[in-house]
KOLKE-567191 format. One record per residue (C-alpha): residue in three letters; z negated, x negated, y negated; chain. Coordinates in Angstrom, 3 decimals. Layout:
// residues N
{r = ALA z = Z x = X y = Y c = A}
...
END
This chain:
// residues 349
{r = MET z = -9.472 x = -18.055 y = -40.316 c = A}
{r = SER z = -6.936 x = -15.258 y = -40.534 c = A}
{r = ARG z = -3.321 x = -16.445 y = -40.517 c = A}
{r = THR z = -0.779 x = -15.039 y = -42.940 c = A}
{r = PRO z = 2.399 x = -13.912 y = -41.174 c = A}
{r = ARG z = 5.394 x = -16.044 y = -41.627 c = A}
{r = THR z = 8.446 x = -14.552 y = -43.333 c = A}
{r = SER z = 11.320 x = -13.922 y = -40.934 c = A}
{r = LYS z = 15.057 x = -13.309 y = -41.693 c = A}
{r = ALA z = 17.759 x = -11.469 y = -39.911 c = A}
{r = ASN z = 19.778 x = -13.832 y = -37.606 c = A}
{r = ASP z = 17.353 x = -16.620 y = -38.434 c = A}
{r = PRO z = 18.550 x = -19.738 y = -36.529 c = A}
{r = GLU z = 14.970 x = -21.000 y = -36.279 c = A}
{r = LEU z = 13.830 x = -17.774 y = -34.673 c = A}
{r = SER z = 16.620 x = -18.054 y = -32.165 c = A}
{r = ARG z = 15.690 x = -21.661 y = -31.272 c = A}
{r = ARG z = 12.048 x = -20.712 y = -30.996 c = A}
{r = LEU z = 12.798 x = -17.903 y = -28.575 c = A}
{r = SER z = 15.122 x = -20.150 y = -26.537 c = A}
{r = ARG z = 12.346 x = -22.664 y = -26.148 c = A}
{r = ARG z = 10.008 x = -19.919 y = -25.010 c = A}
{r = GLY z = 12.601 x = -18.921 y = -22.483 c = A}
{r = MET z = 11.901 x = -22.227 y = -20.751 c = A}
{r = LEU z = 8.503 x = -20.759 y = -19.796 c = A}
{r = GLY z = 10.225 x = -18.869 y = -17.010 c = A}
{r = VAL z = 12.112 x = -16.253 y = -19.025 c = A}
{r = ALA z = 15.877 x = -16.213 y = -18.982 c = A}
{r = ALA z = 17.286 x = -17.188 y = -22.363 c = A}
{r = GLY z = 19.642 x = -14.269 y = -22.304 c = A}
{r = ALA z = 16.910 x = -11.794 y = -21.699 c = A}
{r = THR z = 14.819 x = -13.327 y = -24.479 c = A}
{r = ALA z = 17.556 x = -13.028 y = -26.998 c = A}
{r = ALA z = 18.429 x = -9.490 y = -26.006 c = A}
{r = ALA z = 14.790 x = -8.409 y = -26.300 c = A}
{r = LEU z = 14.621 x = -9.531 y = -29.858 c = A}
{r = VAL z = 17.818 x = -7.870 y = -31.188 c = A}
{r = GLY z = 16.779 x = -6.075 y = -34.361 c = A}
{r = ALA z = 13.231 x = -7.551 y = -34.284 c = A}
{r = ALA z = 13.978 x = -9.923 y = -37.055 c = A}
{r = ALA z = 15.117 x = -7.598 y = -39.845 c = A}
{r = PRO z = 14.701 x = -8.776 y = -43.445 c = A}
{r = ALA z = 11.020 x = -8.950 y = -44.507 c = A}
{r = GLN z = 8.914 x = -10.028 y = -47.421 c = A}
{r = ALA z = 5.906 x = -12.319 y = -47.103 c = A}
{r = ALA z = 2.596 x = -10.530 y = -47.119 c = A}
{r = THR z = 1.684 x = -11.898 y = -50.591 c = A}
{r = ASP z = 4.941 x = -10.567 y = -52.013 c = A}
{r = ALA z = 4.153 x = -7.150 y = -50.599 c = A}
{r = ALA z = 0.761 x = -7.235 y = -52.232 c = A}
{r = ASP z = 2.390 x = -8.030 y = -55.553 c = A}
{r = ARG z = 4.710 x = -5.057 y = -55.257 c = A}
{r = ARG z = 1.680 x = -2.794 y = -54.814 c = A}
{r = GLY z = 0.023 x = -4.349 y = -57.834 c = A}
{r = GLY z = -2.944 x = -5.506 y = -55.749 c = A}
{r = ARG z = -4.403 x = -8.872 y = -56.645 c = A}
{r = GLY z = -7.977 x = -8.462 y = -55.359 c = A}
{r = ARG z = -9.579 x = -9.716 y = -52.142 c = A}
{r = PRO z = -7.644 x = -8.929 y = -48.991 c = A}
{r = VAL z = -8.882 x = -5.623 y = -47.468 c = A}
{r = LEU z = -8.461 x = -7.025 y = -43.958 c = A}
{r = PRO z = -11.331 x = -9.366 y = -43.105 c = A}
{r = PRO z = -10.247 x = -12.823 y = -42.096 c = A}
{r = GLY z = -9.750 x = -13.426 y = -38.362 c = A}
{r = ARG z = -9.998 x = -9.753 y = -37.458 c = A}
{r = LEU z = -6.418 x = -8.523 y = -37.021 c = A}
{r = GLY z = -5.491 x = -7.734 y = -33.437 c = A}
{r = ILE z = -2.924 x = -5.693 y = -31.572 c = A}
{r = GLN z = -3.202 x = -3.447 y = -28.548 c = A}
{r = LEU z = -0.767 x = -4.965 y = -26.077 c = A}
{r = TYR z = 0.182 x = -1.537 y = -24.742 c = A}
{r = SER z = 2.440 x = -1.470 y = -27.816 c = A}
{r = LEU z = 4.318 x = -4.458 y = -26.394 c = A}
{r = ARG z = 4.404 x = -3.471 y = -22.738 c = A}
{r = ASP z = 8.253 x = -3.457 y = -22.641 c = A}
{r = LYS z = 8.423 x = -7.090 y = -23.709 c = A}
{r = ILE z = 5.465 x = -8.214 y = -21.584 c = A}
{r = SER z = 6.940 x = -6.636 y = -18.459 c = A}
{r = THR z = 10.282 x = -8.495 y = -18.919 c = A}
{r = LEU z = 9.552 x = -11.631 y = -20.929 c = A}
{r = GLY z = 5.944 x = -12.226 y = -19.905 c = A}
{r = PHE z = 2.847 x = -12.923 y = -21.936 c = A}
{r = ALA z = 3.755 x = -16.400 y = -23.132 c = A}
{r = PRO z = 6.784 x = -15.526 y = -25.325 c = A}
{r = VAL z = 5.060 x = -12.453 y = -26.699 c = A}
{r = PHE z = 1.897 x = -14.382 y = -27.557 c = A}
{r = ALA z = 3.989 x = -17.004 y = -29.317 c = A}
{r = GLU z = 5.510 x = -14.298 y = -31.512 c = A}
{r = LEU z = 2.132 x = -12.735 y = -32.227 c = A}
{r = GLU z = 0.891 x = -16.139 y = -33.357 c = A}
{r = GLU z = 3.841 x = -16.394 y = -35.713 c = A}
{r = TYR z = 3.153 x = -12.881 y = -37.114 c = A}
{r = GLY z = -0.407 x = -13.773 y = -38.061 c = A}
{r = TYR z = -2.444 x = -12.011 y = -35.346 c = A}
{r = ASP z = -5.912 x = -13.285 y = -34.506 c = A}
{r = GLU z = -6.869 x = -11.055 y = -31.529 c = A}
{r = ILE z = -5.401 x = -9.087 y = -28.619 c = A}
{r = GLU z = -6.606 x = -5.995 y = -26.813 c = A}
{r = LEU z = -5.322 x = -5.949 y = -23.282 c = A}
{r = ALA z = -3.896 x = -2.946 y = -21.347 c = A}
{r = GLY z = -3.393 x = -4.533 y = -17.926 c = A}
{r = TYR z = -3.323 x = -8.080 y = -16.639 c = A}
{r = SER z = 0.193 x = -8.324 y = -15.079 c = A}
{r = GLN z = 3.561 x = -9.157 y = -16.528 c = A}
{r = GLY z = 6.083 x = -7.286 y = -14.358 c = A}
{r = SER z = 9.330 x = -9.089 y = -13.548 c = A}
{r = ALA z = 8.169 x = -12.212 y = -15.452 c = A}
{r = GLY z = 6.112 x = -13.085 y = -12.384 c = A}
{r = PRO z = 2.546 x = -13.323 y = -11.257 c = A}
{r = ILE z = -0.152 x = -14.658 y = -13.527 c = A}
{r = THR z = -3.876 x = -15.324 y = -12.882 c = A}
{r = LEU z = -6.688 x = -14.259 y = -15.177 c = A}
{r = ALA z = -7.367 x = -17.943 y = -15.900 c = A}
{r = GLN z = -3.799 x = -18.492 y = -16.867 c = A}
{r = LEU z = -3.772 x = -15.393 y = -19.070 c = A}
{r = LYS z = -6.984 x = -16.476 y = -20.805 c = A}
{r = ARG z = -5.607 x = -19.984 y = -21.403 c = A}
{r = LEU z = -2.328 x = -18.608 y = -22.785 c = A}
{r = ALA z = -4.120 x = -16.510 y = -25.321 c = A}
{r = ARG z = -6.269 x = -19.393 y = -26.372 c = A}
{r = ASP z = -3.284 x = -21.762 y = -26.731 c = A}
{r = HIS z = -1.716 x = -19.302 y = -29.162 c = A}
{r = GLY z = -4.881 x = -18.774 y = -31.178 c = A}
{r = LEU z = -5.403 x = -15.240 y = -29.864 c = A}
{r = ASN z = -8.868 x = -14.050 y = -29.011 c = A}
{r = PRO z = -8.884 x = -11.416 y = -26.158 c = A}
{r = ILE z = -11.352 x = -9.025 y = -27.728 c = A}
{r = GLY z = -11.209 x = -6.097 y = -25.344 c = A}
{r = SER z = -9.377 x = -4.277 y = -22.570 c = A}
{r = HIS z = -8.561 x = -0.690 y = -21.532 c = A}
{r = VAL z = -9.305 x = 0.406 y = -17.999 c = A}
{r = GLY z = -9.207 x = 3.932 y = -16.500 c = A}
{r = TYR z = -12.336 x = 6.045 y = -16.344 c = A}
{r = TYR z = -11.886 x = 7.566 y = -12.852 c = A}
{r = SER z = -9.320 x = 8.503 y = -10.303 c = A}
{r = SER z = -8.993 x = 10.581 y = -7.117 c = A}
{r = ASP z = -8.133 x = 7.430 y = -5.303 c = A}
{r = PRO z = -11.376 x = 5.803 y = -4.079 c = A}
{r = ASN z = -9.776 x = 2.372 y = -4.354 c = A}
{r = ALA z = -8.366 x = 2.765 y = -7.833 c = A}
{r = TYR z = -9.022 x = 0.162 y = -10.480 c = A}
{r = THR z = -11.250 x = 2.299 y = -12.644 c = A}
{r = PHE z = -14.844 x = 2.283 y = -13.895 c = A}
{r = ALA z = -15.865 x = 5.046 y = -11.554 c = A}
{r = GLN z = -14.256 x = 3.531 y = -8.443 c = A}
{r = ASN z = -14.453 x = -0.240 y = -9.024 c = A}
{r = LEU z = -17.042 x = -0.999 y = -11.709 c = A}
{r = THR z = -18.010 x = -4.421 y = -10.370 c = A}
{r = LYS z = -14.346 x = -5.597 y = -10.122 c = A}
{r = VAL z = -13.534 x = -4.279 y = -13.601 c = A}
{r = LEU z = -16.517 x = -6.177 y = -15.070 c = A}
{r = ASP z = -15.812 x = -9.310 y = -13.028 c = A}
{r = ASP z = -12.273 x = -9.406 y = -14.422 c = A}
{r = ALA z = -13.421 x = -8.766 y = -17.979 c = A}
{r = GLN z = -15.963 x = -11.580 y = -17.665 c = A}
{r = ALA z = -13.317 x = -13.955 y = -16.268 c = A}
{r = LEU z = -11.235 x = -13.273 y = -19.372 c = A}
{r = GLY z = -14.131 x = -13.905 y = -21.667 c = A}
{r = LEU z = -14.036 x = -10.381 y = -23.144 c = A}
{r = LYS z = -16.792 x = -9.130 y = -25.420 c = A}
{r = HIS z = -15.699 x = -5.487 y = -25.082 c = A}
{r = ILE z = -14.500 x = -3.524 y = -22.026 c = A}
{r = GLY z = -13.611 x = 0.103 y = -22.378 c = A}
{r = THR z = -11.533 x = 3.078 y = -21.462 c = A}
{r = ALA z = -8.933 x = 5.261 y = -23.268 c = A}
{r = SER z = -9.763 x = 8.154 y = -21.020 c = A}
{r = GLY z = -11.511 x = 11.107 y = -22.538 c = A}
{r = PRO z = -14.759 x = 12.309 y = -20.942 c = A}
{r = PHE z = -13.006 x = 15.311 y = -19.379 c = A}
{r = ARG z = -13.763 x = 14.406 y = -15.742 c = A}
{r = TYR z = -15.972 x = 17.480 y = -15.244 c = A}
{r = GLY z = -14.343 x = 19.804 y = -17.743 c = A}
{r = ASN z = -14.753 x = 20.584 y = -21.365 c = A}
{r = THR z = -18.070 x = 22.321 y = -21.385 c = A}
{r = VAL z = -21.219 x = 20.910 y = -23.006 c = A}
{r = ASP z = -22.793 x = 20.210 y = -19.617 c = A}
{r = ALA z = -19.624 x = 18.551 y = -18.320 c = A}
{r = TRP z = -19.660 x = 16.119 y = -21.246 c = A}
{r = LYS z = -23.343 x = 15.453 y = -20.797 c = A}
{r = ARG z = -22.611 x = 14.535 y = -17.179 c = A}
{r = ALA z = -19.725 x = 12.227 y = -18.254 c = A}
{r = ALA z = -21.973 x = 10.738 y = -20.915 c = A}
{r = GLU z = -24.514 x = 9.755 y = -18.231 c = A}
{r = GLU z = -21.822 x = 7.909 y = -16.410 c = A}
{r = PHE z = -20.775 x = 6.173 y = -19.592 c = A}
{r = ASN z = -24.351 x = 5.119 y = -20.094 c = A}
{r = THR z = -24.296 x = 3.574 y = -16.650 c = A}
{r = TYR z = -21.162 x = 1.595 y = -17.381 c = A}
{r = GLY z = -22.588 x = 0.518 y = -20.704 c = A}
{r = ALA z = -25.796 x = -0.727 y = -19.046 c = A}
{r = ALA z = -23.807 x = -2.709 y = -16.455 c = A}
{r = ALA z = -21.566 x = -4.189 y = -19.125 c = A}
{r = ARG z = -24.526 x = -5.123 y = -21.264 c = A}
{r = LYS z = -26.013 x = -7.150 y = -18.399 c = A}
{r = ARG z = -22.792 x = -9.144 y = -18.481 c = A}
{r = GLY z = -22.970 x = -9.714 y = -22.225 c = A}
{r = MET z = -20.261 x = -7.146 y = -23.023 c = A}
{r = LYS z = -20.037 x = -3.822 y = -24.833 c = A}
{r = PHE z = -18.595 x = -0.755 y = -23.117 c = A}
{r = TYR z = -16.521 x = 1.502 y = -25.362 c = A}
{r = GLN z = -14.438 x = 4.686 y = -25.325 c = A}
{r = HIS z = -11.218 x = 5.201 y = -27.217 c = A}
{r = ASN z = -10.405 x = 8.698 y = -28.476 c = A}
{r = HIS z = -7.354 x = 10.769 y = -28.643 c = A}
{r = SER z = -7.232 x = 14.072 y = -30.580 c = A}
{r = GLU z = -8.671 x = 16.301 y = -27.846 c = A}
{r = GLU z = -12.108 x = 14.749 y = -28.226 c = A}
{r = PHE z = -12.388 x = 16.600 y = -31.459 c = A}
{r = SER z = -11.810 x = 20.025 y = -29.846 c = A}
{r = PHE z = -14.584 x = 22.470 y = -29.144 c = A}
{r = ALA z = -16.618 x = 23.168 y = -26.024 c = A}
{r = SER z = -15.221 x = 26.024 y = -23.953 c = A}
{r = ASP z = -18.699 x = 27.485 y = -23.339 c = A}
{r = ASN z = -19.944 x = 26.959 y = -26.920 c = A}
{r = PRO z = -17.076 x = 27.079 y = -29.437 c = A}
{r = LYS z = -19.458 x = 26.090 y = -32.260 c = A}
{r = VAL z = -19.908 x = 22.632 y = -30.743 c = A}
{r = ARG z = -17.408 x = 19.852 y = -31.184 c = A}
{r = LEU z = -17.107 x = 17.801 y = -27.980 c = A}
{r = TYR z = -17.010 x = 14.463 y = -29.855 c = A}
{r = ASP z = -20.439 x = 15.313 y = -31.215 c = A}
{r = VAL z = -21.724 x = 15.813 y = -27.657 c = A}
{r = LEU z = -20.449 x = 12.384 y = -26.713 c = A}
{r = LEU z = -22.187 x = 10.783 y = -29.704 c = A}
{r = ALA z = -25.449 x = 12.584 y = -29.078 c = A}
{r = GLU z = -25.608 x = 12.137 y = -25.308 c = A}
{r = THR z = -24.654 x = 8.466 y = -25.011 c = A}
{r = ASP z = -27.121 x = 5.712 y = -25.751 c = A}
{r = PRO z = -26.004 x = 3.924 y = -29.003 c = A}
{r = ASP z = -27.172 x = 0.580 y = -27.477 c = A}
{r = LEU z = -25.016 x = 1.046 y = -24.416 c = A}
{r = VAL z = -21.932 x = 3.091 y = -25.374 c = A}
{r = TYR z = -19.655 x = 2.164 y = -28.285 c = A}
{r = LEU z = -16.601 x = 3.836 y = -29.795 c = A}
{r = GLU z = -13.159 x = 2.567 y = -30.623 c = A}
{r = MET z = -11.778 x = 5.003 y = -33.136 c = A}
{r = ASP z = -8.039 x = 5.492 y = -32.912 c = A}
{r = ILE z = -7.609 x = 6.401 y = -36.512 c = A}
{r = TYR z = -4.267 x = 8.133 y = -36.028 c = A}
{r = TRP z = -5.557 x = 10.426 y = -33.320 c = A}
{r = ALA z = -8.667 x = 11.132 y = -35.295 c = A}
{r = PHE z = -6.473 x = 12.354 y = -38.171 c = A}
{r = VAL z = -4.430 x = 14.405 y = -35.678 c = A}
{r = GLY z = -7.797 x = 15.898 y = -34.511 c = A}
{r = GLN z = -8.688 x = 16.615 y = -38.104 c = A}
{r = HIS z = -5.420 x = 18.554 y = -38.393 c = A}
{r = ARG z = -5.573 x = 20.341 y = -34.999 c = A}
{r = PHE z = -9.287 x = 21.271 y = -34.946 c = A}
{r = SER z = -10.169 x = 21.996 y = -38.536 c = A}
{r = LYS z = -11.057 x = 25.529 y = -37.425 c = A}
{r = ARG z = -13.210 x = 26.765 y = -34.548 c = A}
{r = PRO z = -11.666 x = 29.132 y = -31.977 c = A}
{r = ASP z = -13.020 x = 32.117 y = -33.904 c = A}
{r = GLY z = -11.111 x = 30.996 y = -36.980 c = A}
{r = THR z = -14.096 x = 29.742 y = -39.034 c = A}
{r = ALA z = -13.593 x = 26.537 y = -40.940 c = A}
{r = ALA z = -14.863 x = 23.264 y = -39.363 c = A}
{r = PRO z = -13.385 x = 20.420 y = -41.407 c = A}
{r = PHE z = -14.351 x = 16.788 y = -40.719 c = A}
{r = ASP z = -13.427 x = 13.389 y = -42.169 c = A}
{r = PRO z = -12.750 x = 10.643 y = -39.562 c = A}
{r = VAL z = -14.181 x = 7.902 y = -41.764 c = A}
{r = ARG z = -17.446 x = 9.825 y = -42.221 c = A}
{r = TYR z = -18.148 x = 9.480 y = -38.519 c = A}
{r = VAL z = -17.897 x = 5.726 y = -38.898 c = A}
{r = LEU z = -19.919 x = 5.522 y = -42.106 c = A}
{r = LYS z = -22.763 x = 7.406 y = -40.509 c = A}
{r = GLN z = -22.996 x = 4.975 y = -37.504 c = A}
{r = PRO z = -20.919 x = 1.863 y = -38.337 c = A}
{r = ASP z = -22.507 x = -0.249 y = -35.661 c = A}
{r = ARG z = -21.156 x = 2.107 y = -32.959 c = A}
{r = TYR z = -17.568 x = 1.347 y = -33.876 c = A}
{r = PRO z = -16.818 x = -2.328 y = -33.207 c = A}
{r = LEU z = -13.100 x = -1.670 y = -32.613 c = A}
{r = PHE z = -10.401 x = 0.405 y = -34.304 c = A}
{r = HIS z = -6.848 x = 1.286 y = -33.432 c = A}
{r = VAL z = -4.763 x = 1.040 y = -36.624 c = A}
{r = LYS z = -1.928 x = 3.431 y = -35.967 c = A}
{r = ASP z = 0.092 x = 5.292 y = -38.647 c = A}
{r = GLY z = 1.944 x = 8.609 y = -38.986 c = A}
{r = GLU z = 3.894 x = 10.688 y = -41.401 c = A}
{r = TYR z = 2.128 x = 13.922 y = -42.155 c = A}
{r = ASP z = 4.147 x = 16.877 y = -40.955 c = A}
{r = PRO z = 2.153 x = 20.163 y = -40.738 c = A}
{r = ALA z = 5.089 x = 21.872 y = -39.079 c = A}
{r = THR z = 4.476 x = 19.867 y = -35.898 c = A}
{r = ALA z = 1.714 x = 20.684 y = -33.377 c = A}
{r = TYR z = -0.035 x = 17.365 y = -33.974 c = A}
{r = GLY z = 0.440 x = 17.358 y = -37.726 c = A}
{r = TYR z = 1.750 x = 13.810 y = -37.797 c = A}
{r = LYS z = 4.789 x = 11.832 y = -36.521 c = A}
{r = MET z = 3.823 x = 8.352 y = -35.331 c = A}
{r = THR z = 5.302 x = 5.450 y = -37.358 c = A}
{r = ASP z = 4.942 x = 1.689 y = -37.755 c = A}
{r = VAL z = 1.811 x = 0.818 y = -39.672 c = A}
{r = GLY z = 2.633 x = 1.058 y = -43.416 c = A}
{r = ASP z = 5.436 x = 3.574 y = -42.972 c = A}
{r = GLY z = 3.144 x = 6.541 y = -42.669 c = A}
{r = ASP z = 0.697 x = 8.511 y = -44.829 c = A}
{r = ILE z = -2.652 x = 7.240 y = -43.602 c = A}
{r = ASP z = -4.325 x = 5.263 y = -46.407 c = A}
{r = TYR z = -5.476 x = 2.122 y = -44.667 c = A}
{r = GLN z = -6.376 x = 0.453 y = -47.932 c = A}
{r = LYS z = -8.911 x = 3.278 y = -48.464 c = A}
{r = PHE z = -10.070 x = 3.513 y = -44.825 c = A}
{r = ILE z = -10.583 x = -0.137 y = -44.094 c = A}
{r = SER z = -12.188 x = -0.749 y = -47.557 c = A}
{r = ALA z = -14.666 x = 2.117 y = -47.027 c = A}
{r = VAL z = -15.840 x = 0.518 y = -43.771 c = A}
{r = THR z = -15.851 x = -3.094 y = -44.820 c = A}
{r = ARG z = -17.647 x = -2.370 y = -48.099 c = A}
{r = LEU z = -20.781 x = -1.424 y = -46.102 c = A}
{r = ARG z = -23.396 x = -4.097 y = -46.255 c = A}
{r = GLY z = -23.064 x = -6.483 y = -43.319 c = A}
{r = GLN z = -19.950 x = -4.771 y = -42.005 c = A}
{r = ARG z = -17.097 x = -6.865 y = -43.356 c = A}
{r = THR z = -16.797 x = -9.091 y = -40.382 c = A}
{r = TYR z = -18.292 x = -6.777 y = -37.733 c = A}
{r = HIS z = -15.247 x = -4.686 y = -36.878 c = A}
{r = HIS z = -11.988 x = -5.540 y = -35.157 c = A}
{r = TRP z = -8.706 x = -3.883 y = -36.300 c = A}
{r = GLN z = -6.028 x = -3.451 y = -33.553 c = A}
{r = ALA z = -2.535 x = -2.431 y = -34.636 c = A}
{r = GLU z = -0.891 x = 0.017 y = -32.192 c = A}
{r = HIS z = 2.108 x = 2.260 y = -31.713 c = A}
{r = ASP z = 2.419 x = 4.271 y = -28.509 c = A}
{r = ASN z = 6.187 x = 4.122 y = -28.309 c = A}
{r = PRO z = 7.695 x = 1.852 y = -30.977 c = A}
{r = GLY z = 11.447 x = 1.743 y = -31.269 c = A}
{r = ASP z = 11.333 x = -2.055 y = -31.377 c = A}
{r = SER z = 7.958 x = -3.337 y = -30.351 c = A}
{r = LEU z = 8.151 x = -6.855 y = -31.802 c = A}
{r = ARG z = 9.509 x = -5.462 y = -35.082 c = A}
{r = PHE z = 6.562 x = -3.095 y = -35.117 c = A}
{r = ALA z = 4.162 x = -5.919 y = -34.522 c = A}
{r = ARG z = 5.586 x = -8.050 y = -37.360 c = A}
{r = ARG z = 5.887 x = -5.297 y = -39.902 c = A}
{r = SER z = 2.369 x = -3.971 y = -39.140 c = A}
{r = SER z = 0.877 x = -7.376 y = -39.621 c = A}
{r = GLU z = 2.718 x = -7.913 y = -42.922 c = A}
{r = HIS z = 1.515 x = -4.559 y = -44.250 c = A}
{r = LEU z = -2.081 x = -4.972 y = -43.313 c = A}
{r = HIS z = -2.229 x = -8.523 y = -44.645 c = A}
{r = SER z = -0.744 x = -7.252 y = -47.888 c = A}
{r = LEU z = -3.455 x = -4.765 y = -48.638 c = A}
{r = ARG z = -5.810 x = -5.769 y = -51.454 c = A}
{r = GLU z = -9.101 x = -4.312 y = -52.655 c = A}
{r = LYS z = -8.835 x = -2.386 y = -55.944 c = A}
{r = CYS z = -10.332 x = -4.343 y = -58.825 c = A}
END
C-alpha cells in the first residue's frame, strides 16, 4: 500500500533525533545534520495540499507505485550512505527506488546483498537500475562490455527492470546507425528476459531529433520500430520528452512536426513500464524551453499526464513513477516536496 508522506517542520526536534540515530549506522552525526540543513522547510500534509487544489477524487498516483531515481540523491548517498537516505525516503512516503550505481562513496563499502536488505528494511522496492550502454574501455561496466556482470548484479538485487540512460547514438544519428543500435538493444533485452527482467532505455531530448540522412524521420520512431516490443521497453523521462517537443517541433527544413509525449505512451502503453517524473518551468527563451524544478513547481501537468495513462484499461497498476531532478538545490527537500505534490494529486470528478 502506498504510504502518505509525513508532515515535517523546520527545526523539528524529532527529525533531528531521527537523523542522529541514523548517524549511528556509520555516518558522523555532524555530517548528517549538516546534510539536512534546509531539507525540513515548512510543509503541508499531502491531503491538505489536495484540499487547496479542490481535488477530492481518487488519488491520481496508483498505490505503491511512487519511486525515486537515486541519481537525484547522489550527494547524500556518497557522504551519508544508503541507510540514512532510505530512512528519509520511507518517511516521505516512497515505495520504490531506481538505482544509479551500487556504491556509497565515503560512507564505506556495501555489498549487493546488504543494499537489497537495506531497501527491504525501509519498505523500498528496488524496481530498476541505470547502467551505461557502451564505452571505449573494454572492461567498462556497461551492457556492451560486461553484459553478464550487469545482469548478474541486477539479479542479485532482485530487479525486475535493468536499463540504460544512454541514447542509441553509438554508431551515429543516421537511420542505419539506429537500426544497428536497436539490434544490440534487442540482444540485451533477450538476455534480460532469460533472467526474468525487462531491459529498458531512458530518453533525453535528443532522441526526438531527426536522422541526419533522412530529416523526415524522427530517431525515436526508428528506435520504436526497430526494437522488439517483447524485448526492449522504454522509460519515458517526461521532462526531457517535453523539452524534445519544444526543440524538435520542426524538421530541419522548417516544416512543422509536432508531437505530444503522452500520445507515444497511449499508443503502446505496455512498452512504458517506467517513467521519470521531472518538472520544469516553461521558458521559450532558453535553448531547451524549460528550466528544471522540483516536481510541483513547474508547468508540466502531472495530474493530466498520469491520469491519461492510468485511465487506460488495465494500466492503473502497471506503471512505475520515479521522481527525479538532475541537480536539485537540496536533494532531500526535493524528494520530500515531490512526494507531497504527487500524493496530493486527485482525479477530477
